[in-house]
N, C-alpha and C positions, 0 to 999 in steps of 0.2 A: 378592451385594454390592449395597448400596443407598447412594444419595446421602443424606448426613446434614446437609450445610450448604453454603452458598456464603459464602466470605469475600471481601470487597472491600477490598484493602489499598492505601491511599494512601501512597505512598512519596516522600520528599523527599531529594534528594542534590545534590551540586554537583561541577563539574568545571572544570578550567583550560582557557581558550581565549583566546589573545591577540587583541585587536582586537574588531571587531563580529562576532558570530556570524552574524546574518542581514544580509547585505550588500544583497540585492535580493529582491523578491518577484516572483511570476508575475503575468501578466495575469489579471483576473477578470471574469466576466460582469457584475458590478455596476459595473465601470469605465466603463460607458456614461454614468454620472452623474459629472459633473466633480468633485464633492466627494469621491467615492470614488476616482476616478482619481488624485487628488492625494495620497492617503494612502500612507504608506510601510508597511513591515512592521508589522503590528498585533500587540499582545500577545494571549495566549490560552493555553489549556491546553497546546498542543503546542509553544509557543515558550518557550525558556529565558529566565529573568529574570536580568538582570545583578545579581549580589550585590555585587560590587566589581570594580574594574578587573582584567581578566584572569581573572575567575572568574564562572561562571554557575550558577544553580540550576535543577534540573529536578524537576518534580512529576508523577507518573504513578500510575495505578491498575491493579492487577493482580487477576485473579480466581483464586481457589483453590476447586476443587470437592472437598469432603471426603467420605469414605465410611466405612462401619462396619468396613471391613477395614484402615483406616489408609493406603490408597493415595490420593494427592491429585493431581489434575490442575491444571496452571497455564496461564493464558492472559493475554495483555496485551502492551503496555499498552492500556487503553481510556480514552475520555473520561468525564468525570463524568456527562454526560447518559446515556451508554450504561450506566454503572454503576448509575444510578438505575433504569433499565428492567430490568436484570438482577435487581435487588433486589425491585422492586415487582411485576413481571409474571411472572417465571419462577422465582424462588426457591421459592415455594409450589407451583408446578405440578410441579416436578421432584423435590422432596424425597420420598424413598422409592423413586424409580425406579432401575432398574439402569443404572449409567453406561456399561456396556459395550454396551448396546443403543442405539448412537448413532442408528440409523435411526428407531427408535421415539421417542427423545427429540426428534430434529429435527422429526419429523412432528407430535408433540404441540405443540411451540412454534409451528410454522407455522400449525396449525389454530387455536390459541388466540389468536394475535396477528393477527386478521383485518384490523386497521387498520395492521398493521406489516409489510406485505409488502416494503417498501423503507425506506430511511433508518435511523434510529437503532435501531428495534426489530429490524431484520434484522441490524444490527451486533451487537446484544446476543446474538441467536441464534448468530451466527458465532463470537463469543468463547466462548460456552458450548460450542459444538461443538468448537472447537479444544482447549479444556481437556479435554473428554471423550476426544479422541484422544490427548492427552498422557497421560491417566490410563490408557487402555487399553494403550498402549505400556509404561508402567511396570508394569502388572499382569502383562503377558506377558514383560517383560524384553527387549523388542525396540524398536528405533527405528521411528518411524511409517512411514518409507518402506518398510520390509519388510511392514508390515501392508497397505500399498497395492499390493503386488505387485512392489516394486522389490528391488534396484536395477537399473535399466537402466544407470545410471552413478552414480558417487559424487561426482564433481567436475563442476560445471556452470559454463559461462561466465557472468559477470556483466557488466551494462553500468552504467557510471557515470552516475547521474542527478544533475544538478548544480543542483537547486533551492536557492535561497538564495545563490548565488554572484553576484558582480558581473557586469554585462553590459558594462562598460567594455572596449573592444576589446583594450587591452594586457593586462588581467588575464584576459580570455577566452583569449587566445592562450597566456599562461603556464600557466593551469590545464589547458587542453586538452592541451598538450604533456606536462604532468605525468601526466595520465590515460593517455595513450598510452605513456609511459615506464614506467608501473606495470603494463603488460600488458593493459589493457582493450582489447578489440577493437570497442567501441561506447560512445558517450556521448550523453546526451540533455540538451538545454538548454531553457530556458523564456523565450521572447521576451516582452517587456514591452508590445509595441505591437499594436494591432488596428484594426478598421474606423473607429473615431472619431479615429484619429491621422493620417489623411491621407497625402500622399506622403512626408512626413518620416518617419512611422512605418514605411511600407513600406521606405524606404531603410535604416532602422535594422535591420529584420529581415533584409534581404538582406545587410547588412554583417556581422551576427552569423553567418549561415550561411557567408559567404565567409571570415570570419576562422577559423571552426572548421575548414573544409576545408583551408585553407592550413596551419593549425597541426598537424593530425593526419595529413595526407597522404591518399592514395587508398585505403589499406587498412584504415582505421578507420571504422566506420559512425557517422554523425551523425544524430540525430533531433531534432525540435522538438515541444514540447508546447504547444498553444494553449490548453489548459485551458478549453474550452467558450466561448471569448471571441471567436471569429471567426464568420463567416457563409459562405454558399455562394459568392457572388461574390468575396469577399475571399480565401477559402481557395484557390479555383481560380486566381485571379490570382497569389497568392503562390506556389502550387505551380509554376506555369509559370515564374516568375522564379527559383525556387530549383532547378529541375530540373537545371540545369547542374552543380550541386554534389553531385548524387546523394544526397539525403537518403534514409535507409532508410524513414522514415515521418513523417507529420504526425499528431499525436495529438489526439484530442478537439476537432475543429475547431468543433463546434456544441454547443448545449445538449443534454443527454441525451435529452430527450423528442422532439427533432426527428430522429427516426429516418429519415424520408424525405429530409430535407435532408442527413443524413450519407451516405445511399446515393447521392444526387446528386453529392456531393463525390467519392465513390469512383469513380463512373462517369466524371467529367469530369477528375479530377486525374491528372497524369502521375506523381504521387508516391503511394505506398501510404498507406492510411488505417488508423490504429489507434484503437480506442475500447473502451468498456465499463467503465472504472474506476468510473463513477458509475451503473452499472446493477446490478441485483440478481437473483439466482437464475437457474435454468435458463430460466424463462419470459421474463425480460427479455433474456437472451442469445439465445434463440431468435428473438425479434422482430428483433434486429439481424441475425442470420444469414439469416432469411427475406427481409429487405429487401435483402440484399446490401450492408450498410452497413460491413463491416469486412474488411480484409485480415488483421487481427490483433486478437484479443480480449484485454482486460486486466482481467478480474474480480479484485477484491481478496478474498483468502481471509478476511480479517477483516471484510469488509463484505457480500460477496455470498452468504454462507450457510455459511461454514466449509469444512473439508475435505470433509465429507459431501456438500455441494452442489457444490464445485469438481470433485470426481470426476465428477459427472453433467455439469457444464458442459464439462469436457474431452472426455468421450465424445461429447457433442452436437456440439461444435465439430469433432471429428475426422470426423464424418459429412459435414461441409461442406468438409473440407480447409482449415480455418482454424486456424492455430496459436494457442495462448494463451501469454502471458507475464503472470502475475498481477502486479497493481499491488503495489508494494513496501512495504506497511505492515509486514509481518512477514517478514523474510528467512528466519529459521529455518523457519517454517511453509511458506512457498513453496518452499523448497529440498527439503523432504521430498516434497512433491507432485511437483515437477519431476523429481526423481531417479527417480520411479516411472513416468514417462511417456516415450514415445519422443521422441527428439531433434526429429523433425519436428513433433511435437505441442506441445512446450514447449521451444523452443531455448535460452532464456536465463533468467536471474533478474535482476530490477531491483534495483540497489543504490543507494538514495538516500544519497549520501555524507554530507551534513550531518545528515539526518534520523536516520541510524543512530547518530549520537552520542547522540541522545535516546532513540530507540525501543529500543535495545539497552543503554542505559546500565546498567541494574540487573542484567543477566545476568552470571553468573559467568564464562561462556565465550561471549562474543558471536561470531557468525559474521562473519568478516572476509575479504574477497577477498585472495588471494595470486596474484600474476601474472595478475590479471584474472579469477580463477575462485574459486568458493566450494565447500567440501567439506562434505558432509552429516555432521552429528554421529553418532557411533556409539553413544552412550549411549541407554538406554531412553526412550521417549516422544519429545518434540520435542528433547530434549537441552538444554533451557533450565532453568536453576536460578537463583533470585534470590540475589545475593551480599549477605549481611548487612553486610559491611564497607562497602558503598556507601550504606547507609541512614543518614541523619542524623536523620530524624524519620519517624514512622509513626503512622497512625491507621487504625482499621477503620471503613469507611463502612457505615451501616445506617440506613435511613430508617424513620420511624414511619408510621402510617396517614395522618397529615397530610402532604401533599406537600412543604410548605416546611420541615418539621422534620427535622433530621439528628441522629441519635444517633451520636456518635463516641466510640470507646474509644481514649484516648491510650495 
């Protein structure tokens, strides 16, 4: 079997949603600049565009790896800049390769992209790798979790990740209670305030955590994601104020390259530290582990190297007795990996409630939590198939040798 082509399909569709889809955004490192702090949710590839009142348009790109035996692997969605790198850097490299040899393909891409060990190039490698695992499962007629040595379990707890929801206390209380009533045993929220917001911002963050704990009671875990926007003194101070509410973890308190600072937070904080979403490959995760910077690792399967690399990261983390919960870009992919790992090594799956309206929109059978848990698909590969009925417009993306020129087949 040989790879014959990469297809990059840009799909456009629309869905009904009453009111504003994106009610609030998270705090960002760039918010130290007042003009950026004042900005609301910004438009972009991942955010839906309001087509009309109560209806939103979503536009995403999917990768299809085609072979001479008619078996096709699918991955996505990916951003347009990642699609460009797939087309320009890796299409020619992997044409003619055996798609079942995922270790060889991964190593070829890693060695070829010497300036792409992190960021968008590694995201491109990750998407290709996930497509190859989907392809291999289809070729063998088996779900991916079986190829990874599973199942250890076929149903995995999910935690409700509430990015994009309002932080107004009344709405927080209402949504948190809904989450608990739906059977979730954990929920994560995204505070809007950081070190530049003074005492008023501190009070708002404490109010958020107090509201959540009051709403869900003592038996549901609550986590906060600082999204790289805090620093050591602020995080330690916040952790001490929040400890009485028993948060399960504070996530990404500092910028990703500040590994020593994250390790200091972990040493001084009474609340566990989670990080790794914006780190890449086993080498990046090893740096975090060696520094003692994480109680929990959160590599993203679609960013940190794909299934092939996440298997290595999980093994590495287990040697340090640090569990992983992959960041939730792709719930189906993360579920296959998690189902093949011991519960102590991978206890939960992240389910970004609003994001999954977008990220799984085009799947025929999206993975949705039932009673706070997700069940791994039993169909071959990743169990993901694009639903033609949801496609309103499509074009194939293929760039010429000139970087600014796009050749699109409508």
